[in-house]
C-alpha positions as CSV (number, residue, x, y, z in Angstrom):
1,X,-85.2,-24.7,91.8
2,X,-85.1,-21.0,92.4
3,X,-82.6,-18.6,94.1
4,X,-83.4,-16.5,97.1
5,X,-82.2,-13.3,95.4
6,X,-84.2,-10.5,93.7
7,X,-84.0,-12.2,90.3
8,X,-84.8,-15.8,89.5
9,X,-81.6,-16.3,87.6
10,X,-82.1,-20.1,87.1
11,X,-85.6,-19.4,85.6
12,X,-84.2,-17.4,82.7
13,X,-83.0,-20.3,80.6
14,X,-79.5,-20.8,79.4
15,X,-79.6,-18.6,76.4
16,X,-81.2,-15.6,78.2
17,X,-78.9,-16.0,81.2
18,X,-75.8,-16.0,79.0
19,X,-77.1,-12.9,77.2
20,X,-78.0,-11.0,80.3
21,X,-74.6,-11.8,81.9
22,X,-72.8,-10.5,78.8
23,X,-74.8,-7.3,78.8
24,X,-74.0,-6.7,82.5
25,X,-70.3,-7.4,82.1
26,X,-70.1,-5.0,79.2
27,X,-72.0,-2.3,81.2
28,X,-69.7,-3.0,84.1
29,X,-66.5,-2.3,82.1
30,X,-67.9,0.3,79.7
31,X,-65.2,2.9,79.1
32,X,-62.6,1.0,81.1
33,X,-62.0,-2.2,79.1
34,X,-62.7,-3.7,75.7
35,X,-65.3,-6.4,76.2
36,X,-66.5,-9.0,73.7
37,X,-67.7,-12.6,73.3
38,X,-65.1,-14.3,71.2
39,X,-67.6,-15.9,68.8
40,X,-70.2,-13.2,69.2
41,X,-72.4,-15.4,71.4
42,X,-70.0,-16.9,74.0
43,X,-69.0,-20.5,74.5
44,X,-65.4,-20.3,73.1
45,X,-64.1,-23.3,75.2
46,X,-63.2,-21.6,78.4
47,X,-63.9,-18.0,77.3
48,X,-67.5,-16.8,77.2
49,X,-66.7,-13.1,77.7
50,X,-63.2,-11.6,77.5
51,X,-62.5,-8.1,79.1
52,X,-59.2,-6.4,78.3
53,X,-58.5,-3.3,80.2
54,X,-56.3,-0.3,79.2
55,X,-53.3,-1.8,80.9
56,X,-53.7,-5.0,78.7
57,X,-54.9,-7.2,81.7
58,X,-57.3,-9.9,80.6
59,X,-60.3,-11.1,82.6
60,X,-62.1,-14.2,81.4
61,X,-65.7,-14.8,82.3
62,X,-66.8,-18.4,82.0
63,X,-70.6,-18.9,82.1
64,X,-71.9,-22.3,83.4
65,X,-75.7,-22.6,83.5
66,X,-75.7,-25.1,86.4
67,X,-79.1,-24.5,88.0
68,X,-78.6,-27.1,90.7
69,X,-74.9,-26.6,91.2
70,X,-72.1,-29.1,90.7
71,X,-72.3,-31.4,93.8
72,X,-74.2,-34.6,94.4
73,X,-74.8,-36.9,91.5
74,X,-73.6,-34.3,89.0
75,X,-70.4,-33.5,90.9
76,X,-67.9,-35.5,88.8
77,X,-69.2,-34.5,85.4
78,X,-69.6,-30.8,86.1
79,X,-66.4,-30.3,88.1
80,X,-64.6,-31.9,85.1
81,X,-66.2,-29.3,82.8
82,X,-65.2,-26.4,85.0
83,X,-61.6,-27.7,85.4
84,X,-61.4,-28.1,81.5
85,X,-62.7,-24.6,80.9
86,X,-60.2,-23.2,83.4
87,X,-57.2,-25.0,81.8
88,X,-58.3,-23.9,78.4
89,X,-58.3,-20.2,79.6
90,X,-54.7,-20.7,80.8
91,X,-53.6,-21.3,77.3
92,X,-54.3,-17.7,76.3
93,X,-51.3,-15.7,75.2
94,X,-50.8,-13.6,77.3
95,X,-52.5,-15.5,80.1
96,X,-55.5,-14.1,81.9
97,X,-55.1,-11.8,84.9
98,X,-58.4,-13.1,86.4
99,X,-60.8,-16.0,85.7
100,X,-64.4,-15.5,86.8
101,X,-66.8,-18.4,87.0
102,X,-70.5,-17.2,86.6
103,X,-73.3,-19.5,87.7
104,X,-77.0,-18.8,88.3
105,X,-77.3,-20.1,91.9
106,X,-75.6,-19.4,95.2
107,X,-72.8,-22.0,95.6
108,X,-72.4,-24.2,98.6
109,X,-69.2,-23.9,100.7
110,X,-68.0,-27.2,99.2
111,X,-68.6,-26.0,95.6
112,X,-66.8,-22.7,96.4
113,X,-63.8,-24.5,97.9
114,X,-63.5,-26.6,94.7
115,X,-63.4,-23.6,92.4
116,X,-61.0,-21.6,94.5
117,X,-58.8,-24.7,94.8
118,X,-58.1,-24.6,91.0
119,X,-55.7,-21.6,91.6
120,X,-52.0,-21.9,92.1
121,X,-49.3,-19.4,92.8
122,X,-48.4,-18.8,89.1
123,X,-51.9,-18.8,87.7
124,X,-54.6,-16.1,87.4
125,X,-56.8,-14.9,90.2
126,X,-60.0,-16.9,90.5
127,X,-63.3,-15.2,91.3
128,X,-66.8,-16.7,91.7
129,X,-69.9,-14.7,90.5
130,X,-73.0,-16.6,91.7
131,X,-76.6,-15.5,92.2
132,X,-75.7,-13.2,95.2
133,X,-73.0,-11.4,93.2
134,X,-75.3,-11.1,90.2
135,X,-78.0,-9.5,92.4
136,X,-75.4,-6.9,93.6
137,X,-74.3,-6.1,90.1
138,X,-77.8,-5.8,88.7
139,X,-78.8,-3.4,91.5
140,X,-76.6,-0.8,89.8
141,X,-78.4,-1.4,86.4
142,X,-82.1,-0.8,87.2
143,X,-83.1,-0.9,83.5
144,X,-81.7,-4.4,83.2
145,X,-83.4,-5.4,86.4
146,X,-86.7,-4.0,85.1
147,X,-86.3,-5.9,81.9
148,X,-86.0,-9.2,83.9
149,X,-88.6,-8.9,86.7
150,X,-91.3,-6.5,85.7
151,X,-94.4,-7.2,83.6
152,X,-93.5,-4.6,81.0
153,X,-96.8,-4.6,79.1
154,X,-98.8,-4.1,82.3
155,X,-96.3,-1.4,83.4
156,X,-96.7,0.5,80.2
157,X,-100.5,0.2,80.4
158,X,-100.6,1.5,83.9
159,X,-98.3,4.4,83.0
160,X,-100.5,5.2,80.1
161,X,-103.4,5.4,82.4
162,X,-101.5,7.8,84.6
163,X,-100.6,10.0,81.7
164,X,-104.2,10.5,80.7
165,X,-105.1,11.7,84.2
166,X,-105.0,15.3,85.2
167,X,-101.8,17.1,85.8
168,X,-102.3,18.8,89.2
169,X,-98.8,19.1,90.5
170,X,-95.8,21.3,89.8
171,X,-93.7,21.1,86.6
172,X,-91.9,18.3,88.3
173,X,-95.0,16.2,87.9
174,X,-94.8,16.4,84.1
175,X,-91.1,15.7,84.2
176,X,-91.5,12.6,86.4
177,X,-94.3,11.2,84.2
178,X,-92.3,11.6,81.0
179,X,-89.2,10.1,82.7
180,X,-91.3,7.2,83.8
181,X,-92.5,6.5,80.3
182,X,-88.9,6.8,78.9
183,X,-87.6,4.4,81.6
184,X,-90.3,1.9,81.0
185,X,-89.6,2.0,77.3
186,X,-85.9,1.6,77.9
187,X,-86.5,-1.4,80.2
188,X,-87.9,-3.3,77.2
189,X,-84.4,-4.1,76.0
190,X,-81.1,-4.7,77.9
191,X,-78.9,-3.3,75.0
192,X,-80.8,-0.3,73.8
193,X,-82.4,2.6,75.7
194,X,-85.0,5.0,74.4
195,X,-84.5,8.8,74.1
196,X,-87.5,11.2,73.6
197,X,-87.9,14.8,72.8
198,X,-91.0,17.0,72.1
199,X,-90.9,20.2,70.1
200,X,-94.3,21.9,69.4
201,X,-96.4,19.2,67.8
202,X,-93.5,16.9,66.8
203,X,-92.4,14.0,69.0
204,X,-89.0,12.5,68.3
205,X,-87.6,9.4,69.8
206,X,-84.7,7.1,69.1
207,X,-82.5,4.4,70.5
208,X,-79.1,4.8,72.2
209,X,-76.6,2.1,73.1
210,X,-76.5,1.1,76.8
211,X,-73.0,-0.2,76.3
212,X,-70.3,0.1,73.6
213,X,-71.0,-3.4,72.1
214,X,-74.7,-3.0,71.7
215,X,-74.6,-2.6,67.9
216,X,-72.5,-5.8,67.6
217,X,-74.5,-7.9,70.1
218,X,-78.0,-6.7,69.1
219,X,-77.9,-4.9,65.7
220,X,-80.6,-2.6,64.5
221,X,-81.4,-3.1,60.8
222,X,-82.8,-0.4,58.4
223,X,-84.2,-1.4,55.1
224,X,-84.7,1.5,52.6
225,X,-86.2,1.4,49.2
226,X,-85.4,4.2,46.7
227,X,-86.6,5.1,43.2
228,X,-84.3,7.2,41.1
229,X,-84.3,8.1,37.4
230,X,-81.3,9.2,35.3
231,X,-82.3,12.8,35.8
232,X,-82.0,12.5,39.6
233,X,-78.2,12.2,39.7
234,X,-77.9,15.3,41.8
235,X,-80.1,13.8,44.4
236,X,-78.7,10.3,44.1
237,X,-75.0,11.2,44.2
238,X,-74.7,12.2,47.9
239,X,-76.9,9.3,48.9
240,X,-74.7,6.8,47.0
241,X,-71.5,8.2,48.7
242,X,-73.1,7.9,52.1
243,X,-74.2,4.3,51.6
244,X,-71.3,3.1,49.5
245,X,-68.4,4.8,51.2
246,X,-69.7,6.2,54.5
247,X,-69.2,9.8,53.5
248,X,-69.3,12.5,56.1
249,X,-72.4,14.7,56.6
250,X,-76.1,14.4,56.5
251,X,-77.9,13.4,53.4
252,X,-81.6,14.4,53.0
253,X,-83.6,12.3,50.7
254,X,-87.1,13.7,49.9
255,X,-90.0,11.3,50.2
256,X,-90.6,11.3,46.5
257,X,-87.5,9.3,46.1
258,X,-88.2,6.8,48.9
259,X,-90.6,3.9,48.5
260,X,-90.4,2.6,52.0
261,X,-88.4,2.5,55.2
262,X,-88.5,-0.5,57.5
263,X,-86.8,-0.7,60.9
264,X,-86.1,-4.1,62.4
265,X,-84.7,-4.6,66.0
266,X,-85.1,-6.7,69.0
267,X,-86.7,-3.7,70.8
268,X,-90.5,-4.2,70.7
269,X,-91.1,-0.4,70.1
270,X,-88.8,-0.2,67.1
271,X,-90.2,-2.5,64.4
272,X,-92.1,-0.4,61.9
273,X,-92.5,0.3,58.2
274,X,-93.3,3.7,56.7
275,X,-94.2,4.5,53.1
276,X,-92.6,7.5,51.3
277,X,-90.8,8.9,54.3
278,X,-88.3,11.8,54.2
279,X,-85.0,10.1,55.1
280,X,-81.9,11.7,56.7
281,X,-78.8,9.5,56.6
282,X,-75.5,10.3,58.3
283,X,-72.6,7.9,58.5
284,X,-71.1,7.3,62.0
285,X,-67.4,8.0,62.3
286,X,-65.4,5.0,63.6
287,X,-62.6,7.2,65.0
288,X,-62.0,10.0,67.4
289,X,-60.3,13.2,65.9
290,X,-56.6,12.6,65.6
291,X,-53.6,14.4,64.1
292,X,-52.8,14.2,60.4
293,X,-50.4,15.8,57.9
294,X,-50.6,16.5,54.1
295,X,-47.2,16.3,52.4
296,X,-47.0,17.6,48.8
297,X,-44.5,15.8,46.7
298,X,-43.2,17.0,43.3
299,X,-42.2,14.8,40.3
300,X,-38.7,14.4,41.7
301,X,-40.0,12.9,44.9
302,X,-39.2,16.0,47.0
303,X,-41.5,17.2,49.7
304,X,-42.1,20.8,48.7
305,X,-44.7,21.7,51.3
306,X,-46.7,20.2,54.2
307,X,-49.7,21.2,56.2
308,X,-51.1,19.9,59.5
309,X,-54.7,18.6,59.5
310,X,-57.1,16.7,61.7
311,X,-58.8,13.5,60.8
312,X,-62.4,14.2,61.8
313,X,-64.3,11.3,60.1
314,X,-63.6,7.8,59.1
315,X,-66.3,5.4,58.1
316,X,-67.1,2.3,56.0
317,X,-69.8,1.7,53.4
318,X,-70.9,-1.1,51.1
319,X,-68.1,-0.5,48.5
320,X,-65.3,1.0,50.5
321,X,-64.6,3.8,53.0
322,X,-64.3,7.5,53.4
323,X,-62.0,9.8,55.4
324,X,-62.6,13.5,56.0
325,X,-59.9,16.0,57.2
326,X,-60.2,19.5,58.6
327,X,-57.5,21.8,57.4
328,X,-56.7,25.3,58.8
329,X,-60.2,25.5,60.4
330,X,-61.7,26.4,57.0
331,X,-61.2,23.6,54.6
332,X,-62.6,20.0,54.5
333,X,-61.0,17.4,52.3
334,X,-62.8,14.1,51.9
335,X,-61.3,11.1,50.1
336,X,-63.2,8.0,49.2
337,X,-61.5,4.6,49.1
338,X,-62.6,1.8,46.7
339,X,-62.1,-1.8,48.1
340,X,-61.3,-4.7,45.8
341,X,-62.1,-8.2,47.1
342,X,-61.2,-11.6,45.8
343,X,-63.6,-14.5,45.2
344,X,-63.4,-15.5,48.9
345,X,-64.2,-12.0,50.1
346,X,-60.7,-11.1,51.2
347,X,-59.4,-7.6,50.5
348,X,-57.0,-7.3,47.7
349,X,-56.5,-3.5,47.6
350,X,-57.9,-0.3,49.2
351,X,-57.0,2.7,47.1
352,X,-58.4,6.3,46.8
353,X,-61.1,6.3,44.2
354,X,-63.6,8.8,42.8
355,X,-63.3,12.6,42.8
356,X,-62.0,14.3,45.9
357,X,-64.6,16.2,47.8
358,X,-63.5,19.7,48.8
359,X,-65.5,22.2,50.9
360,X,-64.2,25.5,52.2
361,X,-65.3,28.8,53.6
362,X,-62.8,31.7,53.7
363,X,-65.0,34.4,55.3
364,X,-63.9,35.8,58.6
365,X,-60.2,35.1,58.0
366,X,-57.2,37.4,58.4
367,X,-55.3,37.9,55.1
368,X,-52.3,35.7,56.2
369,X,-54.8,33.0,57.1
370,X,-56.5,33.3,53.8
371,X,-53.2,33.0,52.0
372,X,-52.4,29.7,53.7
373,X,-55.8,28.3,52.9
374,X,-55.8,29.3,49.3
375,X,-52.2,28.1,48.8
376,X,-53.2,24.7,50.2
377,X,-56.1,24.6,47.7
378,X,-53.7,25.6,45.0
379,X,-51.5,22.6,45.8
380,X,-54.4,20.3,45.5
381,X,-54.8,21.6,41.9
382,X,-55.3,18.8,39.4
383,X,-52.1,17.0,38.8
384,X,-49.9,19.6,40.5
385,X,-48.4,17.3,43.2
386,X,-48.9,13.9,44.7
387,X,-50.2,14.3,48.3
388,X,-49.0,11.8,50.9
389,X,-51.3,11.8,54.0
390,X,-50.0,10.7,57.4
391,X,-52.2,9.9,60.3
392,X,-50.7,9.9,63.8
393,X,-47.3,9.9,62.3
394,X,-47.9,6.9,60.0
395,X,-48.3,7.0,56.2
396,X,-51.9,6.2,55.4
397,X,-52.3,6.8,51.7
398,X,-51.2,8.9,48.7
399,X,-53.4,10.5,46.2
400,X,-53.2,13.1,43.3
401,X,-55.5,16.1,43.7
402,X,-58.2,16.6,41.2
403,X,-59.4,20.0,42.3
404,X,-59.4,22.6,39.6
405,X,-58.8,26.0,41.2
406,X,-60.9,28.7,39.5
407,X,-59.8,32.2,38.5
408,X,-61.8,33.9,41.2
409,X,-59.9,32.0,43.9
410,X,-56.6,33.0,42.3
411,X,-57.6,36.6,42.2
412,X,-58.5,36.3,45.9
413,X,-55.1,34.9,46.6
414,X,-53.4,38.0,45.3
415,X,-55.6,40.3,47.3
416,X,-55.0,38.3,50.5
417,X,-51.2,38.1,49.9
418,X,-51.0,41.8,49.2
419,X,-53.1,42.7,52.3
420,X,-51.0,40.5,54.5
421,X,-47.8,42.3,53.4
422,X,-49.5,45.7,53.8
423,X,-50.8,44.9,57.3
424,X,-47.4,43.6,58.4
425,X,-45.7,46.7,57.0
426,X,-48.1,49.2,58.7
427,X,-48.5,47.1,61.9
428,X,-52.2,46.8,61.3
429,X,-54.4,43.7,61.5
430,X,-58.0,43.2,60.5
431,X,-60.0,40.6,58.7
432,X,-60.5,40.6,55.0
433,X,-63.6,42.1,53.4
434,X,-64.7,39.9,50.5
435,X,-66.1,42.4,48.1
436,X,-63.4,43.8,45.7
437,X,-63.6,45.6,42.4
438,X,-60.8,45.5,39.9
439,X,-59.8,49.0,40.9
440,X,-59.6,47.9,44.5
441,X,-57.2,45.1,43.6
442,X,-55.0,47.5,41.7
443,X,-54.9,50.0,44.5
444,X,-54.0,47.3,47.0
445,X,-51.2,46.0,44.8
446,X,-49.9,49.6,44.3
447,X,-49.8,50.3,48.0
448,X,-47.9,47.1,48.7
449,X,-45.3,47.9,46.0
450,X,-44.6,51.4,47.3
451,X,-44.4,50.1,50.9
452,X,-41.8,47.6,49.7
453,X,-39.7,50.2,47.9
454,X,-40.8,50.1,44.3
455,X,-41.9,52.7,41.7
456,X,-45.3,51.6,40.3
457,X,-48.0,53.3,38.1
458,X,-51.1,54.3,40.1
459,X,-54.5,54.8,38.4
460,X,-55.1,57.4,41.2
461,X,-52.3,59.5,39.6
462,X,-53.5,59.7,36.0
463,X,-53.0,63.4,35.7
464,X,-51.1,66.2,37.5
465,X,-53.0,69.4,38.0
466,X,-51.1,72.7,38.5
467,X,-52.6,76.1,39.0
468,X,-50.7,78.8,37.0
469,X,-51.1,82.5,36.1
470,X,-51.0,82.6,32.3
471,X,-49.8,86.2,32.2
472,X,-46.6,85.2,34.1
473,X,-45.6,82.5,31.6
474,X,-43.0,83.1,28.8
475,X,-44.4,82.0,25.4
476,X,-41.1,80.3,24.5
477,X,-41.1,78.2,27.6
478,X,-44.7,77.2,26.9
479,X,-43.8,76.1,23.4
480,X,-41.0,73.9,24.7
481,X,-43.4,72.4,27.4
482,X,-46.0,71.7,24.8
483,X,-43.6,70.2,22.3
484,X,-41.2,68.2,24.5
485,X,-42.9,67.8,27.9
486,X,-41.2,68.3,31.3
487,X,-40.1,66.1,34.1
488,X,-42.6,66.0,37.1
489,X,-41.9,65.0,40.7
490,X,-44.5,66.3,43.1
491,X,-45.7,65.3,46.6
492,X,-49.0,63.5,46.9
493,X,-50.9,64.8,49.9
494,X,-53.1,62.6,52.1
495,X,-52.2,59.4,50.2
496,X,-54.2,56.5,51.7
497,X,-55.6,53.1,50.9
498,X,-59.3,52.3,51.6
499,X,-60.0,48.6,52.4
500,X,-63.6,48.0,53.4
501,X,-64.3,50.0,56.5
502,X,-60.6,50.7,57.1
503,X,-58.5,53.6,55.8
504,X,-54.7,53.2,55.9
505,X,-52.8,56.4,55.5
506,X,-49.4,56.1,53.7
507,X,-47.2,59.1,54.2
508,X,-44.2,60.4,52.2
509,X,-45.6,59.5,48.8
510,X,-44.6,61.4,45.6
511,X,-45.7,61.1,42.0
512,X,-43.1,61.3,39.2
513,X,-42.4,60.8,35.6
514,X,-39.5,61.6,33.3
515,X,-41.7,63.5,30.8
516,X,-45.2,64.9,31.1
517,X,-47.1,66.9,28.5
518,X,-49.8,69.4,28.8
519,X,-53.3,68.0,28.1
520,X,-54.9,71.4,27.7
521,X,-52.0,73.1,26.1
522,X,-54.0,74.9,23.4
523,X,-56.3,76.5,26.0
524,X,-53.3,77.6,28.1
525,X,-51.6,79.2,25.0
526,X,-54.7,81.3,24.4
527,X,-54.6,82.5,28.0
528,X,-50.9,83.2,27.8
529,X,-51.2,85.2,24.6
530,X,-54.0,87.1,26.2
531,X,-51.8,87.8,29.2
532,X,-54.6,86.7,31.4
533,X,-54.2,87.3,35.2
534,X,-56.9,84.7,36.1
535,X,-55.6,81.4,37.6
536,X,-55.5,78.6,35.1
537,X,-55.6,74.8,35.9
538,X,-52.9,73.2,33.7
539,X,-53.4,69.4,33.4
540,X,-50.3,67.3,32.7
541,X,-50.1,63.6,31.7
542,X,-47.2,61.2,31.5
543,X,-45.8,60.6,28.0
544,X,-44.0,57.2,28.6
545,X,-46.6,55.7,30.9
546,X,-50.4,55.6,31.2
547,X,-50.2,56.8,34.8
548,X,-47.7,58.6,37.0
549,X,-45.3,56.5,39.0
550,X,-45.7,56.7,42.7
551,X,-43.1,55.9,45.4
552,X,-42.3,56.5,49.1
553,X,-39.4,58.8,49.7
554,X,-38.4,57.1,52.9
555,X,-38.0,53.8,50.9
556,X,-36.5,55.3,47.7
557,X,-34.7,58.6,48.8
558,X,-33.3,59.4,45.4
559,X,-36.0,59.5,42.6
560,X,-33.3,59.8,40.0
561,X,-31.5,56.6,41.1
562,X,-31.9,53.4,39.1
563,X,-35.5,52.9,39.3
564,X,-36.9,49.6,40.4
565,X,-40.2,49.6,38.7
566,X,-42.9,47.1,39.6
567,X,-45.9,46.1,37.5
568,X,-49.4,45.1,38.6
569,X,-49.2,41.5,37.3
570,X,-52.7,40.7,38.5
571,X,-54.7,37.8,37.2
572,X,-57.4,39.0,34.8
573,X,-56.0,42.6,34.7
574,X,-54.0,44.1,31.8
575,X,-51.8,47.1,32.7
576,X,-51.5,49.5,29.8
577,X,-47.9,49.6,28.5
578,X,-46.7,46.7,30.7
579,X,-44.2,44.3,29.1
580,X,-45.8,41.1,27.9
581,X,-44.9,38.0,29.9
């Protein structure tokens, strides 16, 4: 017996009918409700397909492949089966909002009356989906319709013949032909569609899910064979993390490490085997980005710092799982989890395992941003703190950082911290340049110190040059200057700090020392004794320090007041004469 609709639903057979109905129901509710078959195939005593919408309302689809209805000589038996399935669905907790009976033929008025009569005032809404309703639903899913009613091999052959004919129309002609081929290929499977792209001489194609449950209902399997030697750990490590833990990011495996790749699927175009292919693997995240927080805890159990983050990736692998977090838009922290199972396959524990993966890029940041990033990295330093990770406000796991911060990053931290203070003090803001010499680091530290009201030695003030007329100098005064030195406190004109392409003028700076001696005293003595009238450049150098102290007069008005001296204290730099420790 056949139906009068566009599709011969009764001619599909029970297995194909149930499968197609499940596909259409999942497509109907995609993005609106969570749809699944309770046992993966349907037939769960009153529940073949269950749809739960965002409001929590349940719709139960009960599929009965009654090709000749349930009246006549089959009336008693089949009506009893329908009644039993309905009552079983009523036992759900919570009960269903709607119960839908799906049959492959158009019901008679008497059959419809029986089904609707199962309802009562306190029970769920009852809906019938027979051949007419199925025809209406499939009309909005042309690829599923094509899958059912078209001779797909003949269709592909006819389209191939069309593609080899001349292209005489506008560009739309080419677009239409390519679209026809894609649609014909997509119609070969109700769960998976085909995507295509052409770039120069390369044609790429792949499968995309037609509904959210496609991978569960109709999985695609990939078998890969690899050949690695002990010397190939660098190539094998990322691959192992991707397969074993679902680690984030693409992994490229050159063909020399791959023996074969075999794809197995129910789609007739995607069953193939290739020898020595280049393989790109990327784990699919099972979550949408969500809020997270890193809390750093000291040995006493006190939260000493915290930092907001975003969970960007969470995936499973053969041995456990992996989570990746974005922090401050410049750091990625990835943690693998090792899963321990008992003899029955039940999970005993899931704990962070293996080294933490840390990637960061600090270019293009402002100094205060770089400070936050580097301090976060510093807190992840090996053994420094325990780090408790919270996701959407709930504690997820705790781990101990195993990242060893290097000296270069610590040096960069001091530069960024100093520049952040300088920019705030001078009301300037620009991004950090990333090329610094040791002298640059010292000059930046000196500028910060004088802006914050300190005396500090400056390599830019190693000597004081004074122009004198030797014939006007008393010999006795010169002897005292050469023997004992003399206090110096002089203005520094045009003092500025150069940072990359930026010049920062710093006004009101003076150089001082309690005692300075002449460097070229012998030459000056000869000129004095000769009563020379020619200008002479006397060079003076501090006695108690390697360099003159510099300071800002508007921050330290009285140079003779108790001096608050700062030292460079920069990682990897030794200041001459600075106190140890």
